C-alpha positions as CSV (number, residue, x, y, z in Angstrom):
1,M,-58.7,77.6,31.9
2,F,-58.9,75.7,28.2
3,T,-60.4,76.6,25.2
4,K,-63.4,74.9,23.9
5,N,-62.6,72.6,20.7
6,V,-65.4,70.3,20.7
7,G,-68.3,71.0,18.0
8,G,-71.9,70.5,18.3
9,V,-71.7,67.0,16.4
10,D,-68.6,66.2,18.0
11,A,-70.0,66.5,21.5
12,A,-73.4,64.4,20.3
13,I,-71.4,61.3,19.2
14,R,-69.5,61.8,22.4
15,A,-72.6,61.8,24.6
16,V,-74.2,58.8,22.6
17,F,-71.4,56.7,22.7
18,G,-70.5,57.6,26.5
19,S,-73.8,56.5,27.4
20,L,-73.6,53.3,25.2
21,L,-70.5,52.3,27.4
22,V,-72.4,52.8,30.7
23,V,-74.7,50.8,29.5
24,L,-72.2,48.3,28.3
25,G,-70.7,48.6,32.1
26,A,-74.5,48.1,33.6
27,V,-75.0,44.7,31.2
28,V,-71.4,43.1,31.9
29,A,-70.6,44.1,35.4
30,D,-71.6,40.7,37.3
31,E,-69.7,38.8,34.4
32,L,-66.6,40.6,33.8
33,P,-66.4,43.3,36.5
34,F,-62.8,44.9,35.6
35,L,-64.6,45.2,31.9
36,A,-67.5,46.9,33.7
37,L,-65.1,49.5,35.8
38,G,-62.6,49.9,32.5
39,A,-66.2,50.9,30.6
40,G,-67.0,53.0,33.4
41,V,-63.9,55.1,33.4
42,V,-63.8,55.6,29.5
43,A,-67.4,56.3,29.5
44,L,-66.8,59.0,32.5
45,A,-64.0,60.6,30.6
46,V,-66.5,61.1,27.2
47,L,-69.1,62.4,29.0
48,V,-67.2,64.8,30.7
49,T,-65.4,66.0,27.5
50,A,-68.9,66.1,25.8
51,I,-70.0,68.3,28.6
52,S,-67.5,70.6,29.1
53,G,-66.6,71.2,25.5
54,T,-62.7,70.3,25.8
55,C,-61.0,67.6,25.1
56,F,-57.4,67.6,26.1
57,L,-56.3,65.2,23.4
58,Y,-57.3,67.6,20.8
59,T,-55.9,70.4,22.5
60,V,-52.3,68.8,22.2
61,L,-53.0,67.5,18.8
62,G,-54.6,71.0,17.6
63,I,-58.0,70.0,16.4
64,D,-60.6,72.2,16.7
65,T,-64.0,70.8,15.7
66,R,-66.2,73.9,16.6
67,P,-67.8,75.2,13.3
68,R,-65.9,78.4,11.9
69,A,-67.3,81.8,12.0
70,Q,-68.3,83.3,8.6
71,P,-67.0,86.5,7.6
72,R,-69.6,88.9,7.4
73,P,-69.5,91.4,3.9
74,E,-69.2,94.3,4.8
75,V,-72.0,96.5,4.2
76,K,-71.5,100.2,3.2
77,A,-73.2,102.3,5.5
78,Q,-75.7,104.7,4.0
79,L,-77.2,107.7,4.5
80,A,-80.8,108.6,4.9
81,H,-80.9,111.1,2.4
82,Q,-79.4,108.6,-0.4
83,L,-82.0,106.4,0.6
84,R,-84.8,108.9,-1.2
C-alpha cells in the first residue's frame, strides 16, 4: 500500500512526542476538554505514523528518513587453488 518512509530515530521521536501529547490531554481533560480532544487526535496520528513507519505528509513532500543501504564493495571470486 504505502512505502515505509519513517526511520528508526524519527519513529522514536514520534513515539515520545505522541506519548507526551496523551499525557497532556489527560492532564487538561477536566479544565479544557477541547484541547484534550485535540491533543488526543494529534497524539493518535503521531503514534500511528510511528508504529506503521509511514507518514502521508512525508510521502507528499518526498521525504524519507530511513537509513540508506550502503553499497557493498565487489569482492572478486577466488578459486580454492588460488588460495594455496
